[in-house]
BAFI-3210 file (N, C-alpha, C; in Angstrom, 3 decimals, decimal comma, padded with zeros to 6 digits):
// residues 153
n [1|2|3|4|5|6|7|8|9|10|11|12|13|14|15|16|17|18|19|20|21|22|23|24|25|26|27|28|29|30|31|32|33|34|35|36|37|38|39|40|41|42|43|44|45|46|47|48|49|50|51|52|53|54|55|56|57|58|59|60|61|62|63|64|65|66|67|68|69|70|71|72|73|74|75|76|77|78|79|80|81|82|83|84|85|86|87|88|89|90|91|92|93|94|95|96|97|98|99|100|101|102|103|104|105|106|107|108|109|110|111|112|113|114|115|116|117|118|119|120|121|122|123|124|125|126|127|128|129|130|131|132|133|134|135|136|137|138|139|140|141|142|143|144|145|146|147|148|149|150|151|152|153]
n.u [000,831|000,463|002,062|002,122|004,517|005,881|004,056|003,985|006,660|006,936|005,184|006,548|008,873|007,796|006,467|008,661|009,921|007,874|007,868|010,302|010,038|009,237|006,087|005,135|005,802|008,262|009,844|013,355|014,685|012,418|010,068|009,137|007,145|008,512|008,295|007,443|006,267|004,185|002,597|001,976|000,642|-001,502|-002,816|-003,553|-005,182|-007,299|-008,321|-008,368|-007,168|-004,459|-002,684|000,793|000,945|-001,370|-000,735|001,538|000,479|-001,290|000,393|002,398|004,906|007,688|007,598|009,771|010,665|008,370|008,273|010,540|009,773|007,349|008,323|009,989|008,033|006,471|008,296|008,374|005,890|003,731|002,173|000,503|000,646|-001,922|-004,338|-006,100|-009,050|-011,099|-010,781|-008,825|-005,648|-003,251|-001,510|-002,342|-001,712|-002,452|-003,262|-002,043|-003,274|-001,287|-000,110|-002,300|-002,549|-000,043|-000,247|-002,466|-001,375|000,766|-000,611|-002,057|000,063|001,026|-001,236|-001,419|000,999|000,473|-001,697|-000,419|001,086|-000,789|-002,226|-002,621|-004,050|-007,051|-010,191|-011,342|-009,097|-007,590|-009,417|-009,648|-006,998|-006,815|-008,722|-007,489|-005,187|-006,418|-007,611|-005,292|-004,032|-006,063|-006,018|-003,454|-003,858|-005,799|-004,289|-002,240|-003,669|-003,929|-005,866|-006,464|-007,976|-010,404|-011,482|-014,945|-016,772]
n.v [-001,181|002,218|004,764|003,385|002,599|003,933|003,641|000,789|000,149|001,300|-000,349|-002,777|-002,189|-001,643|-004,077|-005,736|-004,747|-005,271|-008,064|-008,413|-007,367|-008,417|-009,067|-009,629|-008,449|-009,643|-010,810|-011,402|-014,714|-016,256|-019,008|-019,447|-020,042|-021,083|-019,202|-020,753|-022,955|-021,692|-020,822|-023,283|-024,644|-022,871|-023,237|-025,981|-025,843|-024,303|-025,868|-028,539|-031,996|-032,672|-034,066|-034,570|-034,076|-032,498|-030,314|-029,424|-028,564|-026,572|-024,742|-024,253|-025,413|-027,702|-031,285|-032,332|-030,199|-029,806|-032,306|-032,137|-029,949|-030,871|-033,120|-031,977|-030,576|-032,675|-033,878|-031,866|-032,112|-030,767|-031,455|-034,402|-037,552|-039,096|-041,631|-041,227|-039,518|-039,706|-042,123|-042,413|-043,370|-041,988|-040,810|-038,323|-035,065|-033,646|-031,041|-031,146|-031,124|-029,721|-028,323|-026,717|-025,151|-023,817|-022,446|-020,772|-019,225|-017,988|-016,547|-014,792|-013,297|-012,082|-010,597|-008,862|-007,465|-006,235|-004,650|-002,822|-001,459|-000,202|001,353|004,109|004,633|005,444|003,710|003,530|003,856|001,553|-000,426|000,101|-000,417|-003,169|-004,081|-003,421|-005,032|-007,547|-007,504|-007,346|-009,810|-011,606|-011,100|-012,033|-014,731|-015,447|-015,143|-017,034|-019,325|-020,490|-020,599|-019,235|-020,339|-018,478|-017,149|-017,183|-014,184]
n.w [000,000|-000,747|001,069|003,480|004,518|006,695|008,986|009,077|009,490|012,014|013,448|013,202|014,699|017,262|017,846|017,950|020,240|022,098|022,103|023,347|025,921|029,209|030,175|032,625|035,753|037,296|040,236|040,602|040,262|040,677|040,372|037,454|034,517|031,399|028,362|026,155|027,436|028,769|026,611|025,372|027,474|027,777|025,335|025,453|027,707|026,736|024,609|025,315|025,462|023,193|020,414|019,446|016,701|016,288|017,923|016,593|014,144|015,069|016,385|014,628|014,786|014,535|014,980|016,439|018,003|019,583|020,838|022,508|024,117|025,310|026,646|028,595|029,975|030,906|032,676|034,560|035,587|034,495|032,286|031,084|029,400|027,670|026,711|023,644|024,124|022,299|021,125|019,184|017,655|018,240|021,077|023,507|024,930|028,051|030,361|033,635|037,079|038,513|036,405|035,644|037,950|037,954|035,500|036,000|038,099|036,780|034,807|036,452|037,518|035,175|034,353|036,529|036,208|033,731|034,490|036,148|034,284|032,614|034,343|034,449|032,218|030,424|030,665|028,172|026,460|027,121|026,367|023,616|022,816|023,417|021,577|019,126|019,296|019,282|016,729|015,136|015,803|014,945|012,190|011,584|012,219|010,311|007,999|008,359|008,753|011,202|013,656|016,875|019,773|021,571|024,722|025,671|025,620]
ca.u [000,000|001,169|001,960|002,061|005,857|006,203|003,312|004,377|007,970|006,696|004,591|007,649|009,728|007,073|006,225|009,952|010,097|006,871|008,379|011,454|009,625|008,468|004,887|004,950|006,870|008,652|011,077|014,382|014,833|011,155|009,806|008,194|007,072|009,121|007,268|006,902|005,384|002,987|001,793|001,467|-000,363|-002,679|-003,528|-004,183|-006,242|-008,436|-008,869|-008,367|-006,029|-004,018|-001,525|001,937|000,563|-002,319|000,011|002,410|-000,364|-001,853|001,419|003,355|006,215|007,941|007,335|010,936|010,617|007,283|008,663|011,436|009,003|006,409|009,099|010,380|006,826|006,088|009,219|007,985|004,554|002,762|001,285|000,614|000,274|-003,102|-004,950|-007,024|-010,409|-012,004|-010,487|-007,802|-004,419|-002,230|-001,678|-002,505|-001,238|-003,412|-002,705|-002,245|-003,666|-000,116|-000,008|-003,388|-002,186|001,074|-000,771|-003,278|-000,476|001,507|-001,551|-002,318|001,248|001,066|-002,328|-001,025|002,011|-000,194|-002,487|000,469|001,535|-001,882|-003,012|-002,946|-004,816|-008,507|-010,811|-011,530|-007,805|-007,250|-010,351|-009,254|-005,735|-007,155|-009,421|-006,498|-004,376|-007,234|-007,719|-003,972|-003,859|-007,014|-005,528|-002,337|-004,438|-006,417|-003,214|-001,483|-004,564|-003,799|-006,747|-006,243|-009,269|-010,550|-012,555|-016,227|-016,824]
ca.v [000,000|003,486|005,539|002,537|002,219|004,439|002,937|-000,625|000,126|001,573|-001,573|-003,747|-001,806|-001,777|-005,495|-006,284|-004,383|-005,988|-009,421|-008,361|-007,051|-009,376|-008,355|-009,888|-007,840|-010,753|-010,700|-012,334|-015,985|-016,945|-020,242|-019,041|-020,868|-020,623|-018,678|-021,852|-023,747|-020,882|-020,854|-024,643|-024,896|-022,060|-023,883|-027,206|-025,426|-023,817|-026,844|-029,897|-032,805|-032,605|-034,884|-033,817|-033,623|-031,383|-029,172|-028,958|-027,817|-025,395|-023,796|-024,014|-025,894|-029,078|-032,267|-032,521|-029,109|-030,100|-033,456|-031,636|-029,108|-031,671|-033,984|-031,135|-030,261|-033,895|-034,018|-030,858|-032,433|-029,795|-032,161|-035,854|-038,204|-039,933|-042,223|-040,312|-039,675|-040,008|-043,458|-042,408|-044,105|-041,105|-040,378|-036,874|-034,398|-032,786|-030,290|-031,762|-030,130|-028,866|-027,429|-025,728|-024,228|-022,975|-021,574|-019,741|-018,334|-017,197|-015,594|-013,773|-012,445|-011,290|-009,624|-007,857|-006,637|-005,402|-003,640|-001,757|-000,691|000,617|001,923|005,517|004,730|005,428|002,440|003,601|003,598|000,135|-001,201|000,295|-001,133|-004,592|-004,344|-003,401|-006,246|-008,670|-007,389|-007,684|-011,254|-012,293|-010,991|-012,981|-016,075|-015,673|-015,250|-018,277|-020,472|-021,066|-019,889|-019,451|-020,264|-017,356|-017,362|-016,514|-012,898]
ca.w [000,000|-000,791|002,292|004,675|004,971|008,031|010,048|009,157|010,148|013,435|014,008|013,313|015,816|018,533|018,137|018,360|021,648|022,887|022,267|024,237|027,292|029,988|030,609|034,046|036,547|038,148|041,025|040,137|040,943|040,903|039,645|036,421|033,325|030,151|027,469|025,345|028,298|029,007|025,387|025,181|028,511|027,457|024,227|025,959|028,631|025,941|023,662|025,823|025,028|021,802|020,058|018,914|015,361|016,422|018,450|015,517|013,204|015,736|016,806|013,558|015,226|014,104|016,033|017,313|018,986|020,515|021,657|023,557|025,037|026,101|027,548|029,737|030,725|031,622|033,819|035,547|036,089|033,977|031,362|031,096|028,150|027,909|025,531|022,978|024,651|021,188|020,630|018,145|017,944|018,811|022,470|023,597|026,131|028,748|031,478|034,949|038,088|038,770|035,249|035,757|039,030|037,494|034,450|036,671|038,839|035,792|034,203|037,475|037,565|033,940|034,408|037,508|035,561|032,727|035,208|036,627|033,120|032,054|035,444|034,208|030,982|030,584|030,278|026,711|025,821|027,323|025,544|022,215|022,619|023,378|020,312|018,048|019,418|018,822|015,268|014,604|015,944|014,071|010,822|011,483|012,219|008,994|007,004|008,563|008,861|012,549|014,577|018,311|020,466|022,499|025,705|025,401|026,318]
c.u [000,875|000,973|001,952|003,444|006,139|005,391|003,732|005,748|007,833|006,099|005,682|008,488|009,037|006,769|007,522|010,180|009,114|007,322|009,555|011,054|008,936|007,269|004,560|006,114|007,259|009,872|012,091|014,353|013,543|011,030|008,720|008,245|007,882|007,987|006,627|005,952|004,085|002,048|001,168|000,400|-001,644|-003,494|-004,247|-005,334|-007,500|-009,109|-009,048|-007,214|-005,751|-002,803|-000,388|001,587|-000,393|-001,629|000,918|001,639|-000,860|-000,808|002,430|004,776|006,424|007,824|008,542|010,993|009,550|007,590|009,593|010,649|008,081|007,141|009,520|009,167|006,312|006,984|008,862|006,594|003,464|001,751|001,477|000,138|-000,863|-003,532|-005,932|-008,431|-011,426|-011,708|-009,462|-006,549|-003,394|-002,546|-001,707|-001,929|-002,375|-002,707|-003,036|-002,782|-002,506|000,056|-001,074|-003,052|-001,080|000,617|-001,587|-002,396|000,290|000,604|-001,871|-001,153|001,307|-000,022|-001,986|000,026|001,411|-001,020|-001,607|000,968|000,447|-002,710|-003,400|-003,726|-006,305|-009,015|-010,982|-010,218|-007,422|-008,140|-009,990|-007,967|-005,990|-007,840|-008,446|-005,592|-005,144|-007,349|-006,410|-003,753|-004,812|-006,573|-004,332|-002,882|-005,089|-005,350|-002,471|-002,367|-004,493|-004,610|-006,401|-007,599|-009,278|-011,658|-013,823|-016,275|-018,202]
c.v [001,244|004,212|004,720|002,178|002,669|003,751|001,474|-000,757|000,408|000,349|-002,625|-003,455|-002,053|-003,238|-006,193|-005,984|-005,127|-007,427|-009,502|-008,162|-008,236|-008,612|-008,597|-009,251|-008,840|-010,420|-011,719|-013,623|-016,738|-018,191|-019,954|-019,990|-020,238|-020,146|-019,804|-022,717|-022,998|-020,944|-022,236|-024,989|-024,118|-022,720|-025,138|-026,888|-025,028|-024,929|-028,237|-030,679|-032,695|-033,505|-033,985|-033,275|-032,436|-030,134|-028,572|-028,098|-026,507|-024,317|-023,477|-024,399|-027,318|-030,022|-032,476|-031,431|-029,394|-031,302|-033,020|-030,829|-029,940|-032,616|-033,197|-030,821|-031,480|-034,099|-033,039|-031,104|-031,502|-030,427|-033,657|-036,382|-039,171|-040,592|-041,211|-040,545|-040,024|-041,353|-043,515|-043,136|-043,233|-040,768|-038,859|-036,363|-033,603|-032,150|-031,033|-030,707|-029,192|-027,859|-026,351|-024,686|-023,275|-021,998|-020,440|-018,733|-017,427|-016,139|-014,463|-012,791|-011,538|-010,221|-008,510|-006,909|-005,707|-004,302|-002,499|-000,891|000,261|001,328|003,381|005,726|004,843|004,044|002,397|003,308|002,125|-000,756|-001,100|-000,464|-002,639|-004,950|-004,349|-004,627|-007,468|-008,655|-007,807|-009,198|-012,041|-012,240|-011,915|-014,402|-016,405|-015,916|-016,582|-019,517|-021,149|-020,248|-020,240|-019,341|-019,112|-017,661|-016,628|-015,249|-012,645]
c.w [000,000|000,538|003,571|005,212|006,392|009,130|010,192|009,800|011,638|014,121|014,197|014,534|017,152|018,859|018,524|019,842|022,548|023,134|023,230|025,692|027,939|030,522|032,072|034,788|037,623|038,988|040,496|040,952|041,211|040,050|038,603|035,250|032,191|029,254|026,644|026,165|028,565|027,795|025,203|026,216|028,235|026,359|024,703|026,909|027,846|025,135|024,227|025,214|023,526|021,614|019,593|017,530|015,404|016,951|017,381|014,528|013,831|016,014|015,720|013,943|014,754|015,291|016,944|018,380|020,031|021,384|022,785|024,591|025,914|027,049|028,790|030,604|031,482|032,844|034,935|036,115|035,588|033,029|031,563|029,756|028,467|026,597|024,945|023,520|023,566|020,549|019,513|018,603|018,666|020,262|022,493|024,905|026,727|029,939|032,776|035,917|038,451|037,644|035,276|036,818|038,584|036,418|035,058|037,404|037,881|035,163|035,194|037,560|036,340|033,959|035,395|036,920|034,524|033,395|035,690|035,471|032,637|033,129|035,225|032,915|031,322|030,186|028,762|025,978|025,937|026,462|024,067|021,911|022,522|022,056|019,139|018,106|018,913|017,304|014,605|014,649|015,053|012,613|010,592|011,385|010,877|007,935|007,115|008,570|010,214|013,538|016,017|019,004|021,469|023,495|025,283|026,231|026,853]
res [x|x|x|x|x|x|x|x|x|x|x|x|x|x|x|x|x|x|x|x|x|x|x|x|x|x|x|x|x|x|x|x|x|x|x|x|x|x|x|x|x|x|x|x|x|x|x|x|x|x|x|x|x|x|x|x|x|x|x|x|x|x|x|x|x|x|x|x|x|x|x|x|x|x|x|x|x|x|x|x|x|x|x|x|x|x|x|x|x|x|x|x|x|x|x|x|x|x|x|x|x|x|x|x|x|x|x|x|x|x|x|x|x|x|x|x|x|x|x|x|x|x|x|x|x|x|x|x|x|x|x|x|x|x|x|x|x|x|x|x|x|x|x|x|x|x|x|x|x|x|x|x|x]
***
């Protein structure tokens, strides 16, 4: 598009910085989830049990990466491997009660950190920012074909 270079370059720069910042204001030395574990647990929490193949398709990651991630998460007690509840051949991963607890605690920490960042914003500004982020993510999902489930509002 003509005239979009500057805004797109600004979006690139700001999304690079957003990816760099930890949105949770964490004290050093805490027992926090790795970003990959947080994302994977969030997906399993939203959708229920998934196989490596389903996770690979949903997350756009190769199976060797997911095998390493899920193995580490199993050792940490965050997920467990179960028989397919629908009777399929592939075994699936589901979040354990420990994983649910850790995910909830991490999400609470992140939300608290975000609240401290936007505490001086108006409700209208925060709502507009959330709407733009959602629109941006939905457009990415449409382009990649990888929809992310969202909670009912």
